[in-house]
NUMAR-464480 format. One record per residue: x, y, z of N, C-alpha, C in turn. Coordinates in steps of 0.2 Angstrom, whole numbers, padded with zeros to 4 digits, always signed. Layout:
N
XYZXYZXYZ ...
This chain:
168
+1273+0674+0953+1266+0673+0950+1267+0673+0943 +1263+0669+0939+1264+0668+0932+1259+0673+0929 +1259+0674+0922+1255+0679+0919+1247+0678+0920 +1245+0672+0920+1238+0670+0921+1236+0672+0928 +1240+0670+0933+1238+0672+0940+1237+0680+0941 +1242+0683+0937+1242+0691+0938+1235+0693+0935 +1233+0690+0929+1227+0693+0926+1221+0691+0930 +1221+0685+0933+1215+0683+0938+1215+0688+0943 +1221+0690+0946+1221+0694+0952+1219+0701+0950 +1221+0704+0944+1219+0710+0942+1211+0710+0940 +1209+0705+0938+1201+0705+0937+1198+0706+0943 +1200+0703+0948+1196+0704+0955+1198+0711+0957 +1204+0713+0957+1206+0720+0959+1201+0725+0955 +1201+0724+0948+1197+0729+0944+1189+0729+0947 +1187+0723+0948+1180+0722+0950+1178+0725+0956 +1183+0726+0961+1182+0729+0967+1184+0736+0967 +1189+0739+0963+1191+0745+0964+1191+0749+0957 +1189+0746+0952+1190+0749+0945+1184+0752+0942 +1185+0757+0937+1179+0759+0933+1181+0760+0926 +1176+0759+0922+1177+0760+0915+1171+0765+0912 +1173+0769+0908+1168+0774+0905+1170+0776+0898 +1166+0779+0895+1167+0782+0888+1169+0789+0889 +1175+0791+0886+1177+0798+0886+1173+0802+0880 +1168+0806+0882+1164+0810+0877+1169+0815+0874 +1174+0818+0877+1178+0823+0874+1183+0820+0869 +1183+0813+0869+1188+0809+0864+1184+0804+0860 +1178+0806+0857+1174+0802+0853+1172+0795+0856 +1170+0795+0862+1168+0789+0866+1173+0784+0867 +1179+0785+0867+1185+0780+0868+1185+0778+0875 +1187+0772+0876+1187+0770+0883+1192+0774+0888 +1190+0774+0894+1194+0776+0900+1193+0772+0905 +1199+0768+0907+1199+0764+0913+1203+0767+0918 +1201+0766+0925+1205+0768+0930+1204+0764+0936 +1209+0763+0941+1208+0760+0947+1211+0764+0952 +1207+0765+0958+1210+0769+0963+1211+0765+0969 +1217+0767+0972+1219+0762+0978+1224+0766+0982 +1224+0765+0989+1228+0769+0993+1236+0767+0992 +1237+0760+0992+1243+0757+0991+1245+0757+0983 +1251+0761+0982+1253+0761+0975+1256+0755+0972 +1258+0750+0976+1261+0745+0973+1258+0741+0968 +1251+0739+0969+1248+0735+0964+1247+0739+0957 +1246+0746+0958+1245+0750+0952+1252+0750+0948 +1257+0751+0952+1264+0751+0948+1265+0744+0944 +1263+0739+0947+1263+0732+0944+1259+0732+0937 +1253+0735+0938+1248+0735+0932+1251+0740+0927 +1254+0745+0929+1257+0750+0924+1262+0747+0920 +1267+0743+0923+1272+0739+0920+1269+0734+0915 +1264+0731+0916+1261+0726+0911+1257+0729+0906 +1252+0734+0908+1247+0737+0903+1248+0744+0901 +1253+0748+0904+1254+0755+0902+1250+0759+0907 +1249+0765+0904+1245+0770+0908+1249+0774+0912 +1246+0778+0917+1250+0782+0922+1247+0781+0929 +1251+0782+0934+1249+0782+0941+1250+0789+0943 +1244+0792+0946+1245+0798+0949+1243+0798+0956 +1245+0803+0960+1243+0804+0967+1236+0808+0967 +1232+0805+0971+1225+0809+0972+1225+0811+0979 +1223+0818+0980+1223+0821+0987+1216+0824+0987 +1212+0822+0991+1205+0824+0992+1203+0825+0999 +1198+0830+1000+1196+0832+1007+1189+0828+1008 +1189+0825+1013+1183+0821+1015+1177+0825+1015 +1171+0824+1012+1165+0828+1013+1162+0828+1020 +1163+0823+1023+1160+0822+1030+1165+0825+1036 +1171+0826+1034+1175+0830+1039+1181+0834+1036 +1185+0837+1039+1191+0840+1036+1197+0836+1035 +1196+0829+1035+1201+0825+1034+1204+0825+1027 +1210+0825+1026+1213+0825+1019+1215+0817+1018 +1212+0815+1012+1213+0808+1010+1218+0808+1005 +1223+0804+1005+1228+0803+1000+1228+0796+0997 +1228+0795+0991+1228+0789+0987+1231+0789+0981 +1230+0784+0977+1233+0784+0970+1228+0781+0965 +1229+0783+0959+1224+0781+0954+1229+0779+0947 +1227+0774+0945+1230+0771+0939+1225+0772+0933 +1227+0776+0928+1223+0778+0922+1226+0775+0916 +1221+0772+0912+1223+0769+0905+1220+0773+0900 +1224+0774+0894+1221+0777+0889+1217+0772+0885 +1214+0774+0879+1210+0769+0875+1213+0763+0873 +1219+0763+0870+1222+0757+0868+1225+0753+0874 +1227+0756+0879+1229+0752+0885+1223+0749+0888 +1218+0752+0888+1212+0750+0891+1209+0743+0887 +1210+0744+0881+1207+0738+0877+1212+0732+0879 +1218+0732+0879+1223+0727+0881+1221+0724+0888 +1220+0729+0892+1219+0727+0899+1212+0723+0900 +1207+0726+0897+1200+0723+0897+1200+0716+0894 +1203+0715+0888+1204+0709+0884+1207+0704+0889 +1212+0706+0893+1216+0701+0897+1212+0699+0903 +1208+0703+0906+1205+0701+0912+1198+0699+0911 +1195+0701+0906+1188+0699+0905+1186+0691+0906 +1190+0687+0903+1188+0680+0904+1188+0678+0912 +1191+0682+0916+1191+0680+0923+1187+0684+0928 +1183+0688+0925+1178+0692+0928+1172+0688+0930 +1169+0689+0936+1163+0685+0938+1158+0690+0941 +1159+0696+0942+1153+0700+0944+1149+0703+0938 +1143+0701+0938+1138+0702+0932+1138+0710+0931 +1137+0714+0936+1137+0721+0935+1143+0724+0932 +1149+0722+0934+1155+0724+0931+1156+0722+0923 +1154+0716+0922+1154+0713+0915+1149+0717+0911 +1143+0719+0914+1138+0723+0910+1141+0730+0909 +1144+0733+0913+1147+0739+0912+1152+0739+0906 +1156+0734+0906+1160+0734+0900+1156+0733+0893 +1151+0729+0894+1147+0728+0888+1144+0735+0885 +1141+0739+0890+1138+0745+0889+1143+0750+0885 +1149+0750+0888+1155+0754+0885+1156+0752+0878 +1157+0745+0877+1158+0743+0870+1153+0745+0865 +1146+0745+0868+1141+0747+0863+1141+0754+0862 +1143+0758+0867+1143+0766+0866+1149+0767+0861 +1155+0764+0862+1161+0765+0858+1159+0763+0850 +1155+0758+0849+1153+0756+0842+1148+0760+0839 +1145+0765+0843+1140+0769+0840+1143+0774+0835 +1139+0776+0830+1141+0781+0825+1142+0788+0829 +1148+0791+0828+1150+0797+0831+1147+0802+0826 +1141+0806+0828+1139+0811+0823+1138+0817+0827 +1141+0818+0833+1140+0824+0837+1144+0830+0833 +1141+0836+0833+1144+0841+0829+1145+0847+0834 +1150+0851+0834+1151+0857+0838+1151+0863+0833 +1146+0867+0835+1145+0873+0831+1149+0879+0833 +1152+0882+0828+1157+0888+0830+1152+0893+0833 +1155+0897+0838+1151+0902+0841+1151+0908+0837 +1155+0909+0832+1155+0915+0828+1152+0914+0821 +1152+0908+0818+1149+0907+0812+1145+0901+0811 +1143+0899+0805+1139+0893+0804+1143+0886+0804 +1149+0886+0804+1153+0880+0803+1152+0876+0809 +1151+0869+0807+1151+0864+0812+1157+0859+0811 +1160+0857+0817+1166+0853+0817+1164+0847+0821 +1168+0841+0819+1166+0835+0822+1169+0834+0829 +1174+0838+0832+1176+0837+0839+1177+0844+0842 +1177+0844+0848+1178+0851+0852+1185+0854+0851 +1190+0850+0850+1196+0853+0849+1197+0857+0842 +1194+0854+0837+1193+0857+0831+1189+0863+0831 +1184+0863+0835+1180+0869+0835+1184+0875+0838 +1187+0873+0844+1191+0878+0847+1197+0881+0843 +1200+0876+0839+1206+0878+0835+1203+0883+0829 +1197+0881+0826+1194+0885+0821+1192+0892+0824 +1189+0893+0830+1187+0899+0833+1194+0903+0834 +1199+0900+0837+1205+0904+0838+1208+0907+0832 +1209+0903+0827+1212+0905+0821+1208+0909+0816 +1202+0908+0815+1198+0911+0811+1194+0917+0814 +1193+0917+0820+1189+0923+0823+1193+0927+0828 +1196+0923+0833+1199+0927+0839+1205+0930+0837 +1210+0926+0834+1216+0929+0832+1217+0930+0825 +1211+0932+0822+1211+0933+0814+1215+0939+0813 +1220+0938+0808+1224+0943+0806+1231+0944+0810 +1231+0940+0816+1237+0940+0820+1242+0936+0817 +1248+0938+0816+1253+0934+0813+1258+0932+0818 +1261+0926+0818+1265+0923+0823+1272+0923+0819 +1277+0927+0822+1284+0927+0819+1288+0922+0822 +1292+0919+0817+1297+0914+0819+1303+0918+0822 +1306+0916+0828+1311+0919+0832+1318+0918+0828 +1318+0913+0824+1325+0912+0820+1325+0915+0813 +1320+0916+0810+1320+0919+0803+1314+0924+0803 +1313+0927+0797+1308+0932+0796+1301+0929+0794 +1300+0923+0794+1294+0920+0791+1288+0921+0797 +1282+0922+0794+1276+0923+0799+1271+0918+0797 +1267+0916+0802+1262+0911+0801+1255+0913+0804 +1250+0911+0802+1243+0912+0804+1242+0909+0811 +1245+0904+0813+1244+0900+0819+1250+0898+0823 +1250+0898+0829+1256+0896+0833+1258+0889+0831 +1253+0884+0830+1254+0877+0828+1258+0877+0821 +1257+0881+0816+1260+0881+0810+1267+0884+0811 +1268+0889+0816+1275+0891+0817+1279+0886+0821 +1276+0883+0826+1280+0878+0829+1282+0872+0825 +1278+0870+0820+1280+0865+0815+1286+0867+0811 +1285+0874+0809+1291+0877+0805+1297+0876+0809 +1297+0878+0815+1303+0879+0820+1306+0871+0821 +1301+0867+0822+1303+0860+0823+1307+0857+0817 +1304+0858+0811+1307+0856+0805+1313+0859+0802 +1313+0866+0803+1319+0870+0800+1324+0872+0805 +1323+0873+0812+1327+0876+0816+1329+0871+0822 +1327+0865+0822+1330+0861+0828+1333+0855+0826 
């Protein structure tokens, strides 16, 4: 199969089994995934576009049956490459419209703020807020000592950077 045939096949495969969404925990970046029982086509997609394939094990809501399958997930940059490659070959209007909605959401100004639970500081992402709360409020005054020398740091992240730069 040549590259164009693979793209055409994956366009149909995505339209049948795939999803696209905006990851609100990562500033509305793309998240594409395709779920399938047979891992083979997912491994082919992973070799071409990246991402990772994981096993999914779920219990059926209708019975006690255990369902095993696989899911191929693409991060934002891999999703962009994948969508650019298959989009010209897509034919289902609903799936084409889904991609358009995600593109519009991605291009919206990200102005969401995460307010610190302890003070009035607002941060632009959740991980920044959690880091701020941990360093400035929860572990305030706790020093992290390097195991290799006598230096101390206010955060584990700063200590890990020190160890990586100076002791590895």
